[in-house]
VEXNU-703276 format. One line per 8 residues: number of its first residue (from 1); their letters; for each residue x, y, z of C-alpha. Coordinates in nm, 3 decimals, always signed. Layout:
NUM = A = X/Y/Z  ...
! end
This chain:
1 = MKKEQISD = +4.467/-6.586/+4.105  +4.841/-6.551/+4.120  +4.899/-6.899/+3.974  +4.663/-6.830/+3.685  +4.843/-6.505/+3.605  +5.182/-6.674/+3.603  +5.037/-6.953/+3.388  +4.907/-6.696/+3.137
9 = LQYLKGVG = +5.245/-6.522/+3.125  +5.443/-6.841/+3.078  +5.280/-6.912/+2.740  +5.417/-6.593/+2.594  +5.694/-6.668/+2.345  +6.034/-6.659/+2.513  +5.902/-6.691/+2.871  +5.809/-7.038/+3.005
17 = PKRAKALN = +5.743/-7.140/+3.370  +6.090/-7.060/+3.509  +6.111/-6.714/+3.356  +5.746/-6.641/+3.437  +5.824/-6.707/+3.803  +6.127/-6.476/+3.789  +5.921/-6.202/+3.625  +5.651/-6.248/+3.888
25 = ESGIITIR = +5.909/-6.210/+4.167  +6.011/-5.883/+3.998  +5.657/-5.748/+4.014  +5.563/-5.840/+3.657  +5.252/-6.056/+3.686  +5.062/-6.011/+3.362  +5.128/-5.935/+2.997  +5.002/-5.585/+3.074
33 = DLVYYFPR = +5.277/-5.543/+3.333  +5.533/-5.635/+3.068  +5.387/-5.384/+2.825  +5.416/-5.109/+3.087  +5.763/-5.213/+3.202  +5.928/-4.918/+3.033  +6.303/-4.885/+2.974  +6.502/-4.688/+3.229
41 = SYIARDEA = +6.731/-4.552/+2.957  +6.835/-4.600/+2.595  +7.148/-4.665/+2.394  +7.163/-4.432/+2.097  +7.467/-4.427/+1.876  +7.444/-4.053/+1.823  +7.435/-3.982/+2.198  +7.731/-4.199/+2.295
49 = KTINQIFR = +8.071/-4.036/+2.342  +8.407/-4.159/+2.215  +8.700/-4.228/+2.446  +8.870/-3.924/+2.298  +8.575/-3.694/+2.371  +8.530/-3.818/+2.728  +8.902/-3.787/+2.802  +8.910/-3.432/+2.672
57 = EIAETQNS = +8.599/-3.325/+2.870  +8.733/-3.466/+3.199  +9.076/-3.313/+3.144  +8.922/-2.970/+3.078  +8.698/-2.998/+3.386  +8.987/-3.095/+3.613  +9.196/-2.808/+3.477  +8.921/-2.552/+3.546
65 = QSQQIFDF = +8.863/-2.693/+3.894  +9.229/-2.650/+3.982  +9.187/-2.279/+3.915  +8.894/-2.239/+4.156  +8.871/-2.502/+4.425  +8.496/-2.479/+4.472  +8.383/-2.467/+4.108  +8.273/-2.832/+4.119
73 = TLQKEYTL = +7.980/-3.011/+3.967  +7.877/-3.363/+4.056  +8.051/-3.638/+3.863  +7.910/-3.694/+3.517  +7.809/-4.034/+3.382  +7.910/-4.120/+3.026  +7.801/-4.391/+2.782  +8.061/-4.548/+2.557
81 = ICKITMKQ = +8.024/-4.808/+2.279  +8.341/-5.006/+2.231  +8.511/-5.341/+2.179  +8.710/-5.544/+2.430  +9.055/-5.589/+2.280  +9.237/-5.750/+2.572  +9.166/-5.909/+2.909  +9.419/-5.966/+3.184
89 = VRQFSRKK = +9.429/-6.040/+3.556  +9.696/-5.853/+3.750  +9.814/-5.961/+4.094  +9.890/-5.701/+4.359  +10.019/-5.763/+4.710  +9.679/-5.838/+4.860  +9.429/-5.812/+4.577  +9.370/-5.916/+4.219
97 = LLQLTIYD = +9.260/-5.680/+3.945  +9.071/-5.780/+3.632  +9.146/-5.527/+3.361  +8.973/-5.499/+3.025  +9.132/-5.291/+2.752  +8.869/-5.123/+2.534  +8.885/-4.946/+2.197  +8.625/-4.757/+1.995
105 = GSSRYGRI = +8.816/-4.653/+1.685  +8.931/-4.317/+1.821  +9.295/-4.240/+1.889  +9.291/-4.356/+2.253  +9.238/-4.684/+2.433  +9.052/-4.708/+2.765  +9.036/-4.946/+3.058  +8.774/-5.112/+3.275
113 = NFWNRIEF = +8.886/-5.222/+3.622  +8.720/-5.487/+3.838  +8.847/-5.521/+4.196  +8.568/-5.747/+4.324  +8.408/-6.071/+4.195  +8.700/-6.122/+3.959  +8.613/-6.483/+3.869  +8.252/-6.391/+3.787
121 = FEKIYQSG = +8.341/-6.104/+3.551  +8.627/-6.301/+3.394  +8.377/-6.561/+3.270  +8.133/-6.303/+3.130  +8.362/-6.070/+2.936  +8.580/-6.192/+2.651  +8.809/-6.028/+2.399  +8.626/-5.941/+2.077
129 = QYIVVSGV = +8.293/-5.861/+2.246  +8.111/-5.537/+2.168  +7.987/-5.368/+2.483  +7.808/-5.057/+2.600  +7.975/-4.905/+2.906  +7.793/-4.659/+3.134  +7.961/-4.506/+3.436  +8.166/-4.226/+3.586
137 = PEIDYSVL = +8.521/-4.250/+3.448  +8.840/-4.086/+3.567  +9.181/-4.026/+3.414  +9.426/-4.267/+3.573  +9.786/-4.219/+3.460  +9.669/-4.057/+3.135  +9.430/-4.344/+3.060  +9.049/-4.315/+3.066
145 = TFTHPEIE = +8.943/-4.568/+3.329  +8.604/-4.701/+3.441  +8.584/-4.889/+3.771  +8.299/-5.140/+3.804  +8.079/-4.961/+3.550  +7.747/-5.084/+3.414  +7.816/-5.298/+3.107  +7.588/-5.448/+2.847
153 = IIEPDEME = +7.709/-5.695/+2.588  +7.570/-5.618/+2.241  +7.497/-5.932/+2.042  +7.629/-5.942/+1.682  +7.279/-5.916/+1.527  +7.197/-5.622/+1.755  +7.526/-5.456/+1.672  +7.437/-5.463/+1.304
161 = NFQKGAIL = +7.103/-5.286/+1.372  +7.273/-5.051/+1.611  +7.528/-4.948/+1.350  +7.234/-4.858/+1.123  +7.104/-4.614/+1.386  +6.861/-4.825/+1.595  +6.789/-4.706/+1.950  +6.817/-4.990/+2.201
169 = PKYRISDA = +6.609/-4.986/+2.520  +6.780/-5.063/+2.853  +6.562/-5.224/+3.120  +6.616/-5.292/+3.487  +6.721/-5.655/+3.518  +6.638/-5.785/+3.866  +6.836/-6.052/+4.050  +6.547/-6.293/+3.996
177 = MRRAGITM = +6.564/-6.233/+3.620  +6.939/-6.287/+3.618  +6.903/-6.615/+3.808  +6.649/-6.728/+3.547  +6.896/-6.646/+3.272  +6.704/-6.348/+3.131  +6.950/-6.121/+2.954  +6.882/-5.769/+2.830
185 = NQLRSIIR = +6.854/-5.897/+2.473  +6.607/-6.169/+2.578  +6.394/-5.924/+2.777  +6.372/-5.698/+2.473  +6.245/-5.993/+2.270  +5.993/-6.093/+2.541  +5.853/-5.739/+2.563  +5.830/-5.715/+2.184
193 = NAIANFKE = +5.615/-6.031/+2.188  +5.406/-5.894/+2.477  +5.321/-5.579/+2.279  +5.223/-5.790/+1.978  +4.990/-6.007/+2.192  +4.838/-5.733/+2.408  +4.483/-5.644/+2.302  +4.383/-5.393/+2.572
201 = FEESLPQK = +4.535/-5.064/+2.463  +4.286/-4.811/+2.599  +4.307/-4.437/+2.564  +4.325/-4.240/+2.888  +4.273/-3.902/+2.719  +3.974/-3.795/+2.505  +4.049/-3.764/+2.134  +3.972/-3.391/+2.154
209 = YLDILKFP = +4.266/-3.336/+2.389  +4.495/-3.571/+2.196  +4.435/-3.353/+1.891  +4.491/-3.027/+2.081  +4.812/-3.154/+2.239  +4.921/-3.333/+1.918  +4.992/-3.649/+2.113  +5.052/-3.992/+1.955
217 = SVYDTIRA = +4.795/-4.263/+2.034  +4.843/-4.475/+2.344  +4.959/-4.770/+2.128  +5.212/-4.560/+1.936  +5.331/-4.407/+2.264  +5.394/-4.744/+2.429  +5.553/-4.898/+2.121  +5.781/-4.596/+2.079
225 = LHFPKSPD = +5.882/-4.601/+2.444  +6.006/-4.956/+2.402  +6.129/-4.959/+2.043  +6.159/-4.607/+1.902  +6.224/-4.568/+1.532  +6.385/-4.228/+1.574  +6.492/-3.983/+1.847  +6.197/-3.758/+1.759
233 = ELSAARYR = +5.947/-4.041/+1.799  +6.100/-4.134/+2.135  +6.091/-3.772/+2.250  +5.720/-3.739/+2.163  +5.634/-4.062/+2.346  +5.831/-3.967/+2.656  +5.669/-3.625/+2.663  +5.321/-3.775/+2.653
241 = IKFEEFFF = +5.380/-4.032/+2.929  +5.533/-3.769/+3.158  +5.273/-3.505/+3.075  +4.992/-3.750/+3.143  +5.132/-3.851/+3.481  +5.165/-3.488/+3.588  +4.834/-3.394/+3.426  +4.610/-3.632/+3.620
249 = YQLLLTLN = +4.766/-3.533/+3.952  +4.729/-3.164/+3.869  +4.371/-3.232/+3.760  +4.305/-3.382/+4.103  +4.460/-3.083/+4.284  +4.269/-2.834/+4.070  +3.942/-3.020/+4.133  +4.008/-3.015/+4.507
257 = KKKIQTTE = +4.089/-2.645/+4.504  +3.781/-2.562/+4.299  +3.562/-2.770/+4.527  +3.684/-2.581/+4.835  +3.628/-2.248/+4.663  +3.279/-2.326/+4.537  +3.124/-2.551/+4.800  +3.281/-2.456/+5.136
265 = RGVTIPAK = +3.185/-2.143/+5.325  +3.445/-1.944/+5.517  +3.418/-1.700/+5.806  +3.380/-1.347/+5.666  +3.632/-1.115/+5.833  +3.631/-0.740/+5.753  +3.969/-0.598/+5.651  +3.940/-0.285/+5.868
273 = SNLARTLY = +4.100/-0.334/+6.209  +4.184/-0.081/+6.478  +4.403/-0.340/+6.653  +4.613/-0.398/+6.342  +4.641/-0.024/+6.275  +4.755/+0.040/+6.633  +5.022/-0.231/+6.613  +5.134/-0.111/+6.270
281 = ASLPFSLT = +5.178/+0.245/+6.403  +5.395/+0.116/+6.690  +5.641/-0.075/+6.471  +6.000/+0.056/+6.478  +6.037/-0.036/+6.110  +5.842/-0.007/+5.785  +5.683/-0.301/+5.612  +5.822/-0.394/+5.272
289 = NAQKRVIR = +5.605/-0.378/+4.963  +5.608/-0.758/+4.953  +5.474/-0.780/+5.310  +5.198/-0.530/+5.229  +5.105/-0.726/+4.916  +5.074/-1.050/+5.112  +4.858/-0.886/+5.381  +4.624/-0.759/+5.107
297 = EICDDFGS = +4.603/-1.111/+4.959  +4.512/-1.256/+5.300  +4.256/-0.980/+5.361  +4.098/-1.054/+5.023  +4.063/-1.417/+5.131  +3.914/-1.311/+5.467  +3.646/-1.111/+5.290  +3.570/-1.359/+5.013
305 = ARPMNRLL = +3.320/-1.570/+5.213  +3.523/-1.881/+5.127  +3.791/-2.046/+5.344  +4.148/-1.936/+5.282  +4.396/-2.214/+5.203  +4.721/-2.029/+5.143  +5.093/-2.108/+5.150  +5.313/-1.817/+5.259
313 = QGDVGSGK = +5.674/-1.852/+5.153  +5.949/-1.615/+5.256  +6.321/-1.635/+5.295  +6.477/-1.624/+5.642  +6.443/-1.276/+5.785  +6.183/-1.163/+5.530  +5.924/-1.077/+5.798  +5.662/-1.352/+5.790
321 = TIVALLTM = +5.605/-1.327/+6.166  +5.479/-0.969/+6.163  +5.256/-1.048/+5.864  +5.108/-1.337/+6.063  +5.052/-1.119/+6.371  +4.891/-0.830/+6.182  +4.648/-1.065/+6.007  +4.576/-1.234/+6.341
329 = LIAIDAGY = +4.475/-0.898/+6.487  +4.237/-0.842/+6.196  +4.060/-1.169/+6.283  +4.064/-1.089/+6.657  +3.913/-0.745/+6.593  +3.625/-0.921/+6.420  +3.559/-1.121/+6.739  +3.744/-1.447/+6.667
337 = QVAIMAPT = +4.022/-1.656/+6.819  +4.337/-1.745/+6.628  +4.593/-2.023/+6.672  +4.944/-2.080/+6.547  +5.103/-2.424/+6.540  +5.483/-2.459/+6.534  +5.680/-2.783/+6.476  +5.892/-2.753/+6.793
345 = EILAEQHF = +5.848/-2.618/+7.143  +6.144/-2.385/+7.100  +5.984/-2.222/+6.796  +5.645/-2.206/+6.970  +5.818/-2.033/+7.260  +5.986/-1.789/+7.022  +5.651/-1.702/+6.860  +5.493/-1.658/+7.203
353 = LSFKKFIE = +5.764/-1.418/+7.322  +5.780/-1.233/+6.990  +5.403/-1.175/+6.972  +5.394/-1.071/+7.336  +5.670/-0.813/+7.283  +5.499/-0.658/+6.979  +5.162/-0.640/+7.157  +5.310/-0.490/+7.476
361 = NAKLDIEI = +5.499/-0.227/+7.274  +5.170/-0.134/+7.103  +5.000/-0.119/+7.447  +4.725/-0.355/+7.330  +4.518/-0.555/+7.577  +4.528/-0.895/+7.410  +4.589/-1.216/+7.599  +4.826/-1.472/+7.446
369 = VQVVSGQK = +4.852/-1.823/+7.588  +5.083/-2.111/+7.518  +5.005/-2.481/+7.509  +5.322/-2.689/+7.552  +5.407/-3.021/+7.710  +5.546/-3.010/+8.061  +5.310/-2.739/+8.182  +5.193/-2.775/+8.541
377 = ASLRRKVF = +4.838/-2.897/+8.576  +4.727/-2.575/+8.747  +4.871/-2.361/+8.465  +4.718/-2.588/+8.202  +4.373/-2.555/+8.368  +4.401/-2.175/+8.368  +4.512/-2.170/+8.002  +4.220/-2.392/+7.901
385 = DDIATGRA = +3.979/-2.178/+8.101  +4.106/-1.862/+7.928  +4.064/-2.030/+7.588  +3.713/-2.155/+7.669  +3.587/-1.816/+7.792  +3.741/-1.634/+7.496  +3.977/-1.422/+7.710  +4.271/-1.580/+7.530
393 = KIIVGTHA = +4.272/-1.447/+7.176  +4.600/-1.596/+7.045  +4.684/-1.959/+7.120  +5.041/-2.070/+7.047  +5.154/-2.430/+7.058  +5.285/-2.736/+6.879  +5.082/-3.003/+6.694  +4.937/-3.092/+7.036
401 = LFQNDIPF = +4.698/-2.801/+6.978  +4.489/-3.029/+6.760  +4.539/-3.351/+6.951  +4.419/-3.237/+7.291  +4.060/-3.155/+7.375  +4.121/-2.779/+7.379  +3.798/-2.579/+7.426  +3.844/-2.321/+7.150
409 = NKLAYVII = +3.599/-2.031/+7.138  +3.520/-1.913/+6.782  +3.846/-2.030/+6.625  +3.843/-1.880/+6.275  +4.210/-1.850/+6.172  +4.481/-2.117/+6.195  +4.847/-2.070/+6.103  +5.072/-2.372/+6.057
417 = DEQHRFGV = +5.439/-2.276/+6.064  +5.754/-2.426/+5.915  +5.666/-2.659/+5.626  +5.408/-2.865/+5.812  +5.238/-3.044/+5.530  +4.879/-3.132/+5.618  +4.670/-3.363/+5.407  +4.299/-3.421/+5.386
425 = SQRAELIE = +4.269/-3.601/+5.720  +4.446/-3.326/+5.917  +4.260/-3.053/+5.731  +3.932/-3.226/+5.811  +4.033/-3.240/+6.177  +4.110/-2.867/+6.182  +3.780/-2.786/+6.013  +3.588/-3.001/+6.259
433 = IARKSLGD = +3.752/-2.836/+6.562  +3.690/-2.487/+6.421  +3.330/-2.561/+6.321  +3.257/-2.692/+6.668  +3.405/-2.377/+6.825  +3.217/-2.152/+6.579  +2.890/-2.328/+6.645  +2.824/-2.373/+6.272
441 = ENLSPHIL = +2.901/-2.699/+6.098  +2.893/-2.525/+5.758  +3.170/-2.274/+5.837  +3.538/-2.351/+5.771  +3.841/-2.174/+5.922  +4.099/-1.976/+5.728  +4.428/-2.167/+5.705  +4.773/-2.021/+5.639
449 = VMSATPIP = +5.074/-2.252/+5.598  +5.406/-2.069/+5.643  +5.748/-2.185/+5.529  +6.081/-2.016/+5.600  +6.256/-2.270/+5.381  +6.194/-2.167/+5.020  +6.038/-2.448/+4.820  +6.123/-2.496/+4.451
457 = RTLTMTAY = +5.834/-2.415/+4.220  +5.797/-2.774/+4.100  +5.746/-2.896/+4.458  +5.507/-2.612/+4.535  +5.293/-2.715/+4.236  +5.277/-3.076/+4.355  +5.299/-3.090/+4.735  +5.104/-2.766/+4.784
465 = GELDVSII = +4.915/-2.754/+4.456  +4.572/-2.711/+4.613  +4.685/-2.399/+4.803  +4.710/-2.041/+4.685  +5.067/-1.918/+4.712  +5.200/-1.589/+4.849  +5.570/-1.506/+4.843  +5.760/-1.244/+5.041
473 = NELPKNRK = +6.052/-1.193/+4.803  +6.191/-0.878/+4.957  +6.407/-0.828/+5.267  +6.372/-0.525/+5.499  +6.560/-0.221/+5.368  +6.803/-0.198/+5.661  +6.931/-0.554/+5.611  +7.274/-0.603/+5.457
481 = PILTKVAF = +7.355/-0.924/+5.266  +7.534/-1.176/+5.487  +7.895/-1.228/+5.380  +7.964/-1.602/+5.363  +8.310/-1.759/+5.345  +8.428/-2.119/+5.328  +8.735/-2.173/+5.547  +8.958/-2.464/+5.645
489 = DDTRDEIY = +9.098/-2.588/+5.973  +9.436/-2.429/+5.910  +9.275/-2.083/+5.933  +9.108/-2.148/+6.270  +9.329/-1.904/+6.465  +9.247/-1.623/+6.220  +8.875/-1.700/+6.253  +8.892/-1.688/+6.632
497 = SFIRSEIK = +9.073/-1.355/+6.614  +8.802/-1.216/+6.386  +8.525/-1.334/+6.621  +8.711/-1.181/+6.916  +8.738/-0.843/+6.744  +8.369/-0.840/+6.654  +8.264/-0.924/+7.012  +8.491/-0.649/+7.147
505 = NGRQAYIV = +8.300/-0.414/+6.916  +7.981/-0.510/+7.097  +7.857/-0.793/+6.874  +7.762/-1.154/+6.954  +7.839/-1.486/+6.785  +7.696/-1.834/+6.731  +7.923/-2.138/+6.708  +7.731/-2.437/+6.574
513 = YPLVEKSE = +7.829/-2.804/+6.595  +7.654/-3.099/+6.427  +7.624/-3.323/+6.734  +7.532/-3.290/+7.101  +7.782/-3.543/+7.235  +8.090/-3.696/+7.077  +8.026/-3.996/+6.855  +8.281/-4.270/+6.800
521 = KLELKAAT = +8.135/-4.342/+6.457  +8.151/-3.985/+6.328  +8.455/-3.762/+6.344  +8.237/-3.459/+6.412  +8.282/-3.201/+6.678  +8.025/-3.217/+6.956  +7.863/-2.917/+7.119  +7.896/-3.031/+7.482
529 = EHFEFIQR = +8.261/-3.130/+7.450  +8.366/-2.819/+7.259  +8.166/-2.582/+7.477  +8.418/-2.642/+7.755  +8.707/-2.589/+7.513  +8.556/-2.269/+7.369  +8.480/-2.124/+7.714  +8.805/-2.216/+7.888
537 = EVFSEFAC = +9.070/-2.225/+7.617  +8.958/-1.996/+7.336  +8.724/-1.725/+7.464  +8.778/-1.730/+7.838  +8.733/-1.352/+7.852  +8.374/-1.381/+7.728  +8.058/-1.541/+7.868  +7.949/-1.845/+7.666
545 = GLLHGQMF = +7.615/-2.024/+7.668  +7.516/-2.374/+7.554  +7.198/-2.471/+7.371  +7.106/-2.813/+7.233  +6.800/-3.025/+7.165  +6.837/-3.257/+7.465  +6.790/-2.975/+7.715  +6.452/-2.921/+7.884
553 = WYEKEEAM = +6.236/-2.652/+7.726  +6.283/-2.415/+8.020  +6.662/-2.462/+7.999  +6.651/-2.374/+7.629  +6.436/-2.070/+7.705  +6.679/-1.952/+7.972  +6.980/-1.991/+7.739  +6.800/-1.802/+7.461
561 = QKFAGGEF = +6.691/-1.520/+7.689  +7.040/-1.474/+7.832  +7.190/-1.463/+7.482  +6.920/-1.223/+7.358  +6.972/-1.008/+7.668  +7.347/-0.987/+7.614  +7.450/-1.198/+7.916  +7.623/-1.441/+7.678
569 = QILVATTV = +7.852/-1.306/+7.406  +7.881/-1.649/+7.242  +7.616/-1.917/+7.208  +7.751/-2.267/+7.140  +7.470/-2.470/+6.990  +7.348/-2.750/+6.767  +7.094/-2.712/+6.487  +6.825/-2.649/+6.747
577 = IEVGIDVP = +6.881/-2.281/+6.659  +6.795/-2.352/+6.296  +6.464/-2.171/+6.337  +6.308/-1.940/+6.588  +6.609/-1.749/+6.722  +6.604/-1.376/+6.656  +6.891/-1.177/+6.809  +6.965/-0.866/+6.596
585 = NATIMLIE = +7.297/-0.805/+6.775  +7.435/-1.147/+6.671  +7.648/-1.086/+6.361  +7.872/-1.395/+6.335  +7.776/-1.754/+6.259  +8.060/-2.009/+6.270  +7.948/-2.353/+6.152  +8.189/-2.636/+6.235
593 = DAERFGLS = +8.211/-2.941/+6.007  +7.998/-2.747/+5.758  +8.039/-3.015/+5.493  +7.814/-3.243/+5.700  +7.512/-3.011/+5.687  +7.251/-3.002/+5.415  +7.191/-2.690/+5.208  +6.859/-2.616/+5.371
601 = QLHQLRGR = +7.012/-2.647/+5.717  +7.305/-2.424/+5.626  +7.071/-2.160/+5.485  +6.846/-2.170/+5.791  +7.142/-2.149/+6.029  +7.289/-1.856/+5.839  +6.952/-1.684/+5.872  +7.005/-1.649/+6.248
609 = VGRGSEQS = +7.247/-1.363/+6.176  +7.190/-1.062/+5.955  +6.872/-0.971/+6.144  +6.992/-0.624/+6.240  +7.142/-0.328/+6.056  +7.508/-0.427/+6.113  +7.713/-0.629/+5.866  +7.692/-1.002/+5.945
617 = YCILLTKD = +7.916/-1.294/+5.858  +7.877/-1.669/+5.815  +8.190/-1.884/+5.823  +8.162/-2.242/+5.694  +8.451/-2.429/+5.850  +8.546/-2.758/+5.688  +8.834/-3.003/+5.690  +9.158/-2.944/+5.502
625 = KFKSKMKN = +9.117/-3.280/+5.330  +8.820/-3.142/+5.136  +9.063/-2.918/+4.949  +9.181/-3.206/+4.735  +9.086/-3.555/+4.630  +9.127/-3.815/+4.904  +9.082/-4.189/+4.859  +8.915/-4.233/+5.200
633 = IDENERLA = +8.628/-4.001/+5.102  +8.352/-4.104/+4.865  +8.404/-3.886/+4.558  +8.036/-3.811/+4.500  +7.994/-3.723/+4.866  +8.297/-3.495/+4.854  +8.184/-3.315/+4.541  +7.826/-3.279/+4.668
641 = ALVRLRTM = +7.961/-3.124/+4.990  +8.172/-2.883/+4.789  +7.875/-2.788/+4.573  +7.674/-2.711/+4.888  +7.950/-2.498/+5.038  +8.020/-2.318/+4.712  +7.649/-2.244/+4.666  +7.627/-2.094/+5.015
649 = ERTNNGFE = +7.932/-1.879/+4.948  +7.793/-1.760/+4.615  +7.434/-1.663/+4.700  +7.199/-1.557/+4.980  +6.891/-1.625/+4.768  +6.691/-1.899/+4.938  +6.495/-1.995/+4.626  +6.815/-2.034/+4.424
657 = IAEVDLKL = +6.961/-2.246/+4.705  +6.643/-2.457/+4.711  +6.677/-2.534/+4.339  +7.036/-2.655/+4.390  +6.922/-2.859/+4.689  +6.648/-3.019/+4.479  +6.905/-3.131/+4.219  +7.136/-3.271/+4.487
665 = RGPGDILG = +6.886/-3.449/+4.707  +6.562/-3.496/+4.517  +6.208/-3.397/+4.618  +6.140/-3.668/+4.876  +6.436/-3.574/+5.092  +6.360/-3.202/+5.078  +5.998/-3.218/+5.193  +6.017/-3.546/+5.383
673 = KRQSGLPE = +5.853/-3.839/+5.209  +5.597/-3.913/+5.479  +5.486/-3.552/+5.529  +5.532/-3.410/+5.183  +5.217/-3.548/+5.023  +5.416/-3.606/+4.706  +5.286/-3.875/+4.472  +5.515/-4.148/+4.347
681 = FKYADLVE = +5.584/-4.044/+3.990  +5.703/-4.346/+3.789  +5.799/-4.175/+3.466  +5.816/-3.800/+3.528  +6.094/-3.629/+3.721  +6.024/-3.318/+3.928  +6.383/-3.199/+3.881  +6.425/-3.254/+3.509
689 = DREILEAA = +6.068/-3.213/+3.382  +5.964/-2.877/+3.523  +5.844/-2.741/+3.188  +5.625/-3.047/+3.131  +5.477/-3.007/+3.480  +5.392/-2.642/+3.416  +5.228/-2.729/+3.083  +5.024/-3.009/+3.247
697 = RSFAAKII = +4.917/-2.781/+3.530  +4.806/-2.508/+3.290  +4.610/-2.753/+3.076  +4.437/-2.903/+3.381  +4.341/-2.554/+3.504  +4.180/-2.468/+3.169  +3.969/-2.784/+3.173  +3.845/-2.730/+3.530
705 = EDDPNLSK = +3.774/-2.364/+3.462  +3.543/-2.474/+3.180  +3.403/-2.778/+3.361  +3.454/-2.750/+3.743  +3.316/-3.096/+3.824  +3.408/-3.280/+3.502  +3.036/-3.328/+3.447  +3.039/-3.275/+3.070
713 = SENSLLKN = +3.016/-3.591/+2.861  +3.338/-3.505/+2.678  +3.522/-3.522/+3.011  +3.371/-3.847/+3.138  +3.689/-4.035/+3.050  +3.897/-3.789/+3.254  +3.659/-3.820/+3.547  +3.684/-4.200/+3.539
721 = QVEQKFSS = +4.064/-4.185/+3.519  +4.090/-3.954/+3.822  +3.856/-4.176/+4.024  +4.050/-4.491/+3.931  +4.393/-4.341/+3.998  +4.316/-4.161/+4.325  +4.010/-4.322/+4.483  +4.226/-4.481/+4.755
729 = SENFYGIA = +4.443/-4.172/+4.804  +4.430/-3.942/+5.105  +4.408/-3.655/+4.860  +4.084/-3.775/+4.702  +3.783/-3.560/+4.792  +3.539/-3.719/+4.555  +3.390/-3.558/+4.248  +3.034/-3.427/+4.233
! end
């Protein structure tokens, strides 16, 4: 089959056997693949900057940054159309430099520097050539300079069209293509021939929806994506291809959600609960309006006779735990068991202790058990016996809850904490366990997924699109905003003095390090090494504790309890305290080597303080060398670190921080590619195309509202498309 496909491709004008093989190695097997090999960017004369404009923008940015050290944005990439006017090789003590002088008709000249592969680039680039330069420039001795930028040579005939306003597509040229001698200009010509010879342009959207959305036809869309006649035509084509990619995925999610709501039956749980009322009356604080709203939403789901599938988002310290416990008691009062699954043993332990404290304070007779690894066999047997007989009403544990043969008794409500994405297979496993315990294979449990790390709206609509969403967007009234400050090593003594004064006033402090033990590869402070220094040299008058991920669970529990009980004034720790630690008296968080932490981590760590009524502080300590540009630090890495630190200093809003994090890292890194459930979008971008995603989601919802199973003849094309695109996906439920 493969040989036949290559043979078919080789007869296309401009290809031949050698180039067909190179295209095949690049994943392009058929003419269809060529047609759908869309450009990664475009060269448009109107969008390119002049050397003068770029120089002025960079100079202005550098001037403003010198006024405020943390007002940085990531380096900007520019595109420049110019002519090579001179080429020279300069010899330094140990290295050679190939330098191209470039000019674009403005009042300044620019330079392109090559420090590597000098001989290779010297053969390619010649004086008199027109080129398109794309890269991140800098001002070097008052000259705009690009170092190893992306360069494309514009052929004379192309330059003539370009001067008339043509938009040139830029494709990814693989190593295999380069070895076969396929240039950008040649690939453009090959793809133009492919479009002319392709006879299988098939619409993926019904004409009715094309008319409503005012979309170009599939042929016009593809042709315009490759060879646009105008910026407006290109914009319309790009919008359609992105919309369509989002649309079919949102259609799938909406179908799944509708199917759950209409075909699955949930346990009916009355909202009235004496247990919940008793606990509520015993609370030493008042619930916020946001917490009350979320409880009502969950109660509505309980009473709807359909299974709840809800995502509960709330910033650190917003009070998700008490919402979870109150709704658990509602289910328990109706005669059911509940379970909560945490991602780590330390967080499971924290939930266990927190629930136990609330229930004891309310003088309620409710048994809570914990399922963790390392339990003695005798204890495990007793726990399982209590679960099987129904004496245990709340079961707390890690993911092992659903891997072991635990004898649940009428399990009707499951809470999954801390961003644990669960797909169809895990959901099916939960349903099967609950149905077995309920004694009714037609009943499904209520499921609540909780996240203390705010998730940007675009990711919520994709990774969690089949779930209803509740947000606690209000902090308790007695909480004061945490004051956050970026500091450098040269202020360390002042920081220690501040911590000392706070502790003498009865407060406690966290000091967080990025590693457990010293690493030769990373110049980062290690918790174990610096614990000794902190205890003996810095704060010898105070009791210090140590907590890190390599300790046994009972050692972690002991360290936490001693800190919570006031036996330790300072807790030296790693990011193991990122979630699950709640000590209201702790008011100071000092994070060492803060530039090495991600935004989400920094925000979660900061959330360990500010949990009481006293003013709390978070100090982000970083190296002095991050104050200014240093050659031994990657510039993008340095600026990204400064953006993270500046963002933390500027805002306590977790959702705002999440949006910045999304722009810095991308969706896969935020949710975790394996657990996120995110599809691989080829054309659309979750960061840049939020408005398109929202429009696609809204349009999909309208269609499913009118035709829940896509059974109408006018939607048969949509139904076929969904089945073709997602039939092998974990997310595919099947369509009735």
